[in-house]
C-alpha positions in Angstrom: 11.4 36.1 4.4 12.4 32.5 3.9 11.3 30.1 6.3 13.4 28.5 9.5 13.9 25.0 8.1 12.2 22.4 10.3 14.7 19.8 9.1 17.4 21.3 10.7 18.6 20.5 13.6 18.0 23.4 16.6 21.2 22.6 17.9 23.1 23.4 14.6 21.0 26.6 14.3 21.7 27.8 17.6 25.4 27.4 17.3 26.0 28.8 13.5 29.1 30.6 13.4 27.8 33.4 11.1 25.5 34.1 13.7 27.8 36.1 15.5 27.7 39.6 13.0 24.1 39.6 14.6 24.7 39.7 18.1 25.1 43.2 19.7 27.7 43.8 22.0 28.2 46.0 24.7 30.1 49.4 24.1 29.1 52.7 26.3 29.7 55.3 23.2 29.1 58.7 22.8 25.9 61.1 22.2 24.3 59.9 18.8 23.9 61.8 15.4 22.2 64.9 15.8 20.7 64.2 12.6 17.0 62.8 13.5 14.8 60.0 11.1 11.2 60.7 10.9 9.3 57.0 10.1 5.7 56.6 9.3 3.8 53.4 9.3 0.2 52.8 10.3 0.9 50.9 13.3 2.2 52.0 17.0 3.1 50.1 20.4 -0.1 51.2 22.0 1.9 51.1 25.3 5.4 49.8 26.8 4.1 46.9 28.7 5.1 43.6 26.6 2.5 41.8 28.8 -0.5 43.5 27.4 -1.5 42.3 23.9 0.5 42.3 20.9 2.6 44.9 22.6 5.4 42.7 23.0 5.7 42.4 18.6 5.3 46.0 18.3 8.2 46.6 21.0 10.5 44.5 19.0 9.3 45.9 15.6 9.8 49.5 16.6 13.7 48.4 17.6 13.3 49.1 21.8 12.7 45.5 22.7 14.3 41.8 21.9 13.8 38.5 22.8 16.4 35.4 23.7 16.0 34.7 20.2 15.0 35.6 17.1 14.5 35.2 13.5 17.6 36.1 11.0 17.3 37.8 7.8 17.0 34.0 5.9 14.4 32.8 8.3 16.3 30.9 11.4 15.5 30.7 14.8 19.3 32.4 16.0 20.8 33.4 19.4 20.3 36.7 20.3 19.9 37.9 24.0 21.0 33.8 24.6 23.7 32.4 23.7 22.5 28.8 24.0 19.5 26.6 24.9 19.9 22.9 25.7 17.2 20.2 26.2 17.3 18.5 29.5 16.2 14.8 30.3 13.9 16.1 32.2 11.9 17.9 29.9 13.2 21.2 31.5 15.9 23.5 29.2 18.7 25.2 30.0 19.3 28.5 28.7 22.9 30.6 28.6 22.7 34.3 28.3 24.8 36.0 25.8 28.1 37.9 27.4 28.0 41.7 28.4 24.4 42.9 26.9 22.7 45.9 28.8 19.7 47.4 29.1 19.6 50.8 28.1 20.3 52.4 31.3 23.5 50.2 31.7 22.2 47.8 34.0 23.6 44.1 33.0 20.8 41.6 31.5 21.1 39.1 33.9 19.1 35.6 34.4 17.2 37.3 37.4 15.8 40.1 35.6 15.2 38.1 32.5 13.4 35.3 34.5 11.2 37.9 36.6 10.0 39.8 33.2 9.0 36.8 31.2 7.7 34.9 34.3 5.1 38.0 34.6 4.7 37.8 31.0 3.6 34.1 30.5 1.3 34.4 33.6 -0.7 37.9 32.1 -0.5 37.4 28.7 -2.6 34.4 27.2 -0.5 34.5 23.6 2.6 33.3 25.6 0.9 30.6 26.6 -0.2 29.5 23.1 2.6 27.2 21.8 3.4 25.0 25.2 1.6 26.2 28.0 2.6 28.6 31.0 6.5 28.7 30.9 8.2 29.0 34.4 11.8 30.7 34.0 14.1 30.2 37.4 17.5 31.9 37.4 20.1 29.0 38.2 22.9 31.7 38.5 23.2 35.2 36.8 24.0 34.1 33.3 22.0 30.6 33.6 18.5 29.9 33.3 15.9 26.9 33.5 13.1 27.0 31.7 9.8 24.6 32.5 7.2 24.3 29.9 3.6 23.2 31.0 3.5 21.0 27.8 6.4 19.6 26.5 8.3 20.8 23.9 11.5 20.3 21.7 11.0 24.0 19.8 11.8 26.3 23.2 14.0 28.8 21.5 11.2 29.2 18.3 8.7 29.6 21.1 10.9 32.7 22.7 11.3 33.9 19.5 7.2 34.9 19.2 6.5 38.0 19.8 5.3 37.8 23.1 8.6 37.1 24.9 10.5 40.1 24.5 13.2 41.1 27.7 12.6 43.9 29.6 13.4 45.7 33.4 10.6 46.8 35.0 10.9 50.3 36.4 9.1 53.0 39.0 8.5 54.6 35.7 8.4 52.5 32.7 10.2 49.2 31.6 13.3 49.6 30.1 14.6 47.5 27.3 17.5 45.8 25.4 16.9 47.3 22.0 19.2 49.5 19.6 17.1 52.3 20.1 15.3 53.3 23.3 12.5 56.2 24.3 13.0 59.3 25.3 9.0 60.1 24.5 5.8 58.0 24.0 2.4 60.0 22.9 0.0 57.3 22.6 -1.6 56.6 19.7 0.6 59.1 17.7 4.9 58.9 17.9 7.5 57.5 20.0 10.5 59.3 20.0 14.0 57.6 20.6 17.8 57.9 20.6 20.5 55.0 20.0 20.7 52.8 23.4 24.3 53.7 24.0 25.1 50.2 25.4 24.6 48.6 22.0 27.2 48.5 19.4 27.3 51.2 17.2 25.2 53.6 18.9 27.2 56.2 16.9 26.2 55.5 13.6 22.7 55.4 14.3 20.2 58.1 14.1 17.4 59.4 16.5 14.3 58.3 15.2 10.8 59.9 15.3 8.3 56.9 14.7 5.1 58.6 13.9 1.6 56.5 13.8 -0.5 57.4 10.4 -4.1 56.0 10.2 -3.9 55.1 6.7 -2.2 54.2 3.2 -3.1 57.5 1.8 -2.1 59.8 4.7 1.3 57.7 4.6 1.6 58.1 1.0 1.0 62.1 0.9 3.3 62.4 3.6 6.4 60.4 2.2 5.7 62.4 -1.1 5.6 65.6 0.8 9.1 64.7 2.4 7.8 64.9 5.8 8.9 61.2 6.0 12.4 59.6 5.9 11.0 56.2 5.5 7.4 55.0 4.6 6.4 51.4 5.8 3.6 49.6 3.7 2.4 52.1 1.2 -0.6 51.1 -0.9 0.1 50.0 -4.3 -2.1 52.6 -6.0 0.2 55.3 -4.4 3.6 54.1 -6.1 3.2 56.0 -9.4 3.4 59.0 -7.2 7.2 58.4 -6.5 9.3 59.3 -9.6 12.8 59.3 -8.0 12.8 63.2 -9.0 14.3 63.6 -4.9 16.2 60.6 -4.8 13.2 58.7 -3.0 12.5 54.9 -4.1 9.9 52.6 -3.4 10.8 48.6 -2.2 8.7 46.1 -2.4 9.3 42.7 -0.8 7.4 39.5 -0.2 6.6 38.9 3.3 5.1 36.0 5.4 2.0 37.0 6.5 -1.4 35.8 5.1 -4.3 38.2 3.8 -7.5 35.9 5.6 -11.1 36.6 6.0 -12.6 35.5 9.3 -16.2 34.0 9.1 -18.1 34.2 12.7 -19.4 31.2 13.3 -21.6 32.5 16.1 -23.7 34.2 13.3 -27.3 32.7 12.4 -26.1 32.0 8.8 -22.4 31.0 9.0 -23.0 28.6 11.6 -23.8 26.5 8.7 -20.5 25.5 7.4 -22.7 24.8 3.9 -22.5 28.5 3.9 -19.0 29.4 5.0 -17.7 26.7 2.4 -20.1 28.5 -0.2 -18.2 31.9 0.8 -14.9 30.2 0.4 -15.3 28.9 -3.0 -16.9 31.8 -4.0 -13.8 34.3 -3.6 -11.6 34.3 -6.9 -8.3 34.8 -5.0 -6.2 35.8 -8.5 -8.7 39.1 -8.7 -7.5 40.0 -5.1 -3.4 39.7 -6.4 -5.0 41.3 -9.3 -6.5 44.5 -7.3 -3.3 44.7 -4.7 -1.3 44.0 -7.9 0.9 42.0 -5.9 1.1 38.9 -4.1 0.4 35.2 -4.5 -3.1 33.3 -4.1 -2.8 31.5 -0.9 -3.1 28.1 -0.3 -4.1 27.8 3.2 -2.3 29.1 6.5 0.6 29.7 5.5 3.0 31.0 2.9 4.0 28.6 0.6 7.9 28.9 1.4 7.6 27.2 4.5 8.4 23.6 4.4 4.4 22.6 6.8 2.5 25.3 3.7 -0.4 23.6 2.2 -0.5 22.1 -1.4 -3.1 24.2 -2.7 -4.4 25.8 -4.6 -7.9 27.1 -3.2 -10.1 27.9 -6.5 -13.2 29.5 -7.4 -16.5 27.2 -8.1 -19.6 29.3 -8.1 -21.7 26.1 -9.6 -20.2 24.3 -6.0 -21.1 27.3 -3.8 -24.6 28.0 -5.3 -25.2 24.6 -4.8 -24.2 24.4 -1.3 -26.4 28.0 -0.8 -28.7 25.7 -2.3 -28.7 22.6 -0.2 -28.9 25.0 3.3 -32.5 26.3 2.3 -30.6 29.8 1.0 -33.3 30.7 -2.0 -32.9 33.7 -4.5 -35.2 36.1 -4.3 -36.1 38.2 -7.8 -33.6 40.7 -6.4 -30.9 38.4 -6.3 -30.7 38.2 -2.6 -31.1 34.6 -1.1 -33.6 34.3 2.3 -34.2 31.4 4.1 -37.6 31.3 6.9 -38.2 35.4 5.8 -34.9 36.2 6.2 -32.4 37.6 4.2 -28.6 36.6 3.9 -26.8 40.1 4.6 -23.8 39.9 6.0 -21.5 42.8 7.0 -17.6 42.8 5.3 -15.0 44.5 8.2 -11.5 45.4 7.0 -9.1 48.0 8.7 -7.0 50.9 7.3 -3.7 50.1 8.8 -3.8 47.1 6.1 -4.4 49.2 3.2 -5.0 46.4 0.7 -8.1 44.7 2.9 -9.7 48.1 2.6 -8.7 47.2 -1.7 -10.2 43.8 -1.3 -13.5 44.5 0.2 -15.7 45.8 -3.1 -14.1 42.7 -4.6 -15.5 40.2 -2.2 -18.2 42.0 -1.8 -18.9 41.6 -5.6 -18.3 38.0 -5.4 -20.8 37.2 -3.2 -23.4 39.4 -4.1 -23.0 37.5 -7.3 -23.7 34.3 -5.1 -26.9 35.9 -3.9 -25.3 37.2 -0.6 -26.4 41.3 0.2 -22.7 42.7 1.7 -22.5 45.8 3.4 -18.6 46.8 4.6 -17.3 48.7 6.9 -13.9 49.7 8.6 -12.7 50.0 11.8 -9.5 51.6 13.6 -9.5 49.0 16.1 -9.4 46.1 14.8 -8.3 44.0 17.8 -11.3 45.1 19.8 -14.0 44.3 16.8 -12.3 40.7 16.6 -11.9 39.9 19.8 -15.6 41.0 20.8 -16.9 38.9 17.9 -18.8 42.2 16.8 -18.4 41.2 13.4 -19.9 38.7 10.6 -16.8 38.7 7.9 -13.6 40.0 8.8 -10.7 40.6 6.1 -7.3 40.2 8.6 -3.6 40.1 8.0 -1.2 37.7 10.2 1.8 36.6 10.1 1.4 33.0 10.7 4.3 31.4 11.4 6.5 34.0 13.3 8.7 32.0 15.0 9.4 29.2 12.2 7.0 27.2 13.3 3.6 26.4 12.8 2.2 25.9 16.3 1.7 29.2 17.4 -1.2 30.5 14.7 -3.0 26.8 14.5 -2.9 26.8 18.6 -4.0 30.7 18.9 -6.4 31.6 16.7 -8.3 28.0 16.1 -8.2 25.9 19.6 -11.5 26.4 21.2 -10.2 27.9 24.0 -7.9 29.9 22.6 -7.4 33.5 23.5 -7.9 34.8 19.8 -10.7 32.2 17.9 -11.9 35.3 16.4 -14.4 32.8 14.6 -16.0 30.9 17.7 -15.1 27.7 16.2 -14.8 24.9 18.0 -13.8 21.4 17.2 -12.9 18.6 19.7 -11.2 16.7 17.1 -8.5 19.9 15.9 -7.8 20.6 19.5 -6.4 16.7 19.8 -4.4 17.4 16.7 -3.0 20.5 18.3 -2.7 19.1 21.5 -0.5 15.8 19.2 1.0 19.1 17.1 2.4 20.5 20.5 4.3 17.4 22.5 5.5 16.3 18.8 9.3 17.3 18.5 10.1 15.2 15.1 10.3 18.1 12.1 8.8 15.9 9.6 5.4 15.1 12.2 5.7 18.2 12.8 5.1 19.4 9.2 2.3 16.4 8.6 0.3 17.5 11.8 0.5 21.0 10.7 -1.0 20.3 7.1 -3.5 17.4 9.1 -4.6 20.7 10.6 -5.1 23.3 7.7 -7.1 20.2 5.9 -9.6 20.4 9.1 -9.6 24.3 8.7 -10.5 23.9 5.2 -12.8 21.6 5.7 -15.1 23.4 8.8 -14.4 27.1 6.8 -14.1 29.2 9.8 -11.3 31.2 8.0 -10.7 31.7 4.5 -7.2 32.0 3.2 -6.6 34.7 0.4 -3.3 36.5 -0.4 0.4 36.2 0.5 1.2 39.6 -0.1 4.2 41.6 -1.3 4.6 45.3 0.4 6.3 48.5 -0.3 8.4 50.5 1.3 9.0 54.3 0.8 12.9 55.1 1.4 14.6 58.5 0.9 17.7 59.4 0.0 19.0 60.0 3.5 18.2 56.1 4.2 18.7 54.8 0.9 20.7 51.5 2.4 17.6 50.5 4.1 16.7 46.8 2.9 13.1 45.3 4.1 12.9 42.0 5.8 11.0 39.9 8.1 7.4 41.3 7.2 7.2 43.9 9.9 8.4 42.0 13.1 12.0 43.6 12.3 11.2 47.6 10.5 13.9 49.1 12.9 16.9 46.9 13.3 20.3 47.6 14.3 21.4 48.1 10.9 19.2 51.1 10.6 21.7 54.1 10.0 22.1 57.4 8.1 23.5 56.3 4.2 26.6 58.2 3.5 
């Protein structure tokens, strides 16, 4: 996915005539095609409440929810349920809704309903407050919202494109959404059955969809190879040789804006020493990781190099410097090659999760590198990464994260690294960094934001609460029935309005 250019004025982006094709128009269509498509993924929404955790992201990627703004295929922030956003002299924003948009039960999208939903989300979900503090939405009339932000911001469209802000309408049973697909049956942890939203343009061209969660990449590949799936999202690279196209299936690979990284728990007695963390960072050979994944590029910092605020890198392996840092920190190699200090061996547990198959592939590579350094490493795999990371129950944790989901660096740099941030998994705290992010939050000049984001990455590299590893490439299996499917936008827009059967 290409980046939203920070150099392009917001007004220019919002009023581009080319965006019209992306806007859904309400048409009460006839019934959807009887054909049903089965999609397999290693992740699935845990519920239907966008105010809980990362559920909002999952609902958007499943084609169920939509935000006021979204990120286009070319990486620009563009209107969706909104038609425009204008900054006011008093620091508030005026957001005009797009005309003739509907929830899947036919209820018109109104400013009152949008305000009720997003005020609830902003209050309940810390991720919705990461970039500009709490947002407050007020309906001025049926089509107009006034948005106030706790912290000043000049990038509200980008914030409203963040995954925490899908629009919904509460009901006595379950929330109702505006996306191209509507939920007909939800089985937590297993599958979601969906039908085309009949109030969304081209509903009659979209099939019914069964979205299945498959626990790991190998099982996903086997299900696709057996013909159980029409689409398999994020196949492990070692499975690709299974598919020869004999049945009309194909594998489509594409670069993503995720970063693979490794959190270091700074609350661990050994890892609280920055010298140990930096030694671990220096021990990793990112080219070896790319070779293991057979795709991707070595990371240079927190963001893919296609973004103007990416760090320049490179991040290099230097075993001599890594050993010197551990020596300086008092960790001495024993006869068995493992370092110890004050009678305690340098032993760490390296975690990963199967929903991102490459991370499991990385475990033995990183273990070997750290073993050479004198660190004893054991590996663990968890099906519940957010729980393990949130509870701090790890030493080292391999992680995959889209670090600029709305084309701006602020969300990631705030949400994962500020002292009191909701997802500060490493437990790192630095008042100078917090002050820098406060400055970034208030800065509206695009070039200044780039400079501040790069300074933040320099500070992260200096203190090493995380090590950035690889910018990946992913692989999607498509059957002949959906051969026209083209993946883009990482996994933020997997099922989209253009998800249709191939004619």
